[in-house]
C-alpha positions in Angstrom: 11.9 -13.2 -8.7 11.4 -10.7 -11.6 9.2 -7.6 -11.4 6.1 -9.2 -13.0 6.2 -12.1 -10.5 6.6 -9.8 -7.6 3.8 -7.7 -8.8 1.5 -10.7 -9.1 2.5 -12.0 -5.6 1.8 -8.6 -4.1 -1.6 -8.4 -5.7 -2.4 -12.0 -4.5 -1.5 -11.1 -0.9 -3.2 -7.8 -0.8 -6.4 -9.4 -2.2 -6.3 -11.6 0.9 -5.6 -8.5 3.2 -2.2 -9.9 4.0 -0.4 -6.6 3.5 2.3 -7.1 6.1 3.1 -10.6 4.7 3.5 -9.0 1.3 6.0 -6.5 2.8 7.9 -9.3 4.7 8.3 -11.3 1.5 8.9 -8.6 -1.2 10.2 -5.4 0.4 13.9 -4.4 0.9 14.9 -3.7 4.5 15.5 0.0 3.6 12.3 0.4 1.5 10.4 3.7 1.6 6.6 4.3 1.7 5.6 7.7 0.4 2.2 9.4 0.9 0.7 12.3 -1.1 2.3 15.6 -0.5 0.0 17.7 1.5 -2.1 14.9 3.0 -4.7 16.0 5.3 -4.1 16.3 9.1 -4.4 12.9 10.8 -3.1 11.0 7.7 -0.2 8.7 8.1 3.1 10.1 6.8 6.1 8.7 4.8 8.0 5.8 6.3 11.6 4.6 5.8 12.6 1.1 6.6 10.7 -2.0 6.8 10.0 -1.7 10.6 8.6 1.7 10.0 6.4 0.5 7.1 5.0 -2.2 9.3 4.2 0.3 12.0 2.5 2.6 9.4 0.2 -0.4 8.4 -0.5 -1.2 12.0 -1.5 2.5 12.6 -3.8 2.5 9.6 -5.4 -0.8 10.8 -5.9 0.7 14.3 -7.9 3.6 12.6 -10.3 1.1 10.9 -13.6 0.3 12.8 -15.0 -1.8 9.9 -13.7 -2.9 6.5 -16.8 -3.4 4.4 -14.9 -4.3 1.2 -12.4 -3.3 -1.4 -10.7 -4.2 -4.6 -7.1 -4.7 -5.9 -6.6 -4.5 -9.7 -4.3 -6.7 -11.7 -0.8 -5.1 -11.9 0.5 -3.0 -14.8 4.2 -3.8 -15.2 6.9 -1.9 -17.1 10.6 -2.5 -16.5 11.4 -2.2 -12.8 8.0 -0.5 -12.0 4.5 -1.7 -11.5 1.2 0.0 -10.4 -2.0 -1.3 -8.8 -5.3 0.4 -8.3 -6.8 -0.2 -4.9 -10.2 0.8 -3.4 -11.6 0.4 0.0 -15.1 0.9 1.6 -14.2 1.5 5.2 -15.6 2.9 8.4 -12.9 4.8 10.4 -13.1 5.2 14.1 -14.7 8.5 14.9 -14.8 9.6 11.2 -17.5 7.5 9.7 -17.8 5.4 6.5 -15.9 6.5 3.3 -15.0 5.1 -0.1 -11.3 5.4 -0.9 -9.4 4.8 -4.1 -5.7 5.1 -5.0 -3.1 4.3 -7.3 -0.1 2.5 -5.7 3.2 2.7 -7.6 6.1 0.3 -6.7 9.7 0.4 -7.8 11.7 -2.8 -7.7 15.6 -3.0 -7.5 17.8 -6.0 -6.7 14.8 -8.3 -6.7 12.9 -6.3 -3.9 10.4 -3.5 -3.7 12.5 -0.4 -2.7 9.7 2.1 -2.8 5.9 2.4 -2.8 4.0 5.7 -3.4 0.3 6.4 -3.1 -1.7 8.8 -5.2 -5.3 9.5 -4.3 -7.9 12.5 -4.2 -8.1 14.2 -0.9 -11.7 15.4 -0.9 
């Protein structure tokens, strides 16, 4: 599967809320997930390896009280890279409702996603 096909598949699954399925299908076993440097206390950190990435996603889901909505943009693809803009309207347990938006950047090598990195404002 080429980078464009992978990007479209990732977007398709994320729009359904099937993030772990996207990781199972598209990620390399040693993929890395990178958060913003200096992320606020309580934020999830970086993860290395597919099992750690699954666990990071499960921890995020456990923090969510109610998901009110969200969007996933069409991908922008160049070479072995693609990016997707995502937004969420979410109520976190004990922290209230918030609007989040981020730019997600993915690197593909050997037909698999080898890294994902997230960029967002920390307001």
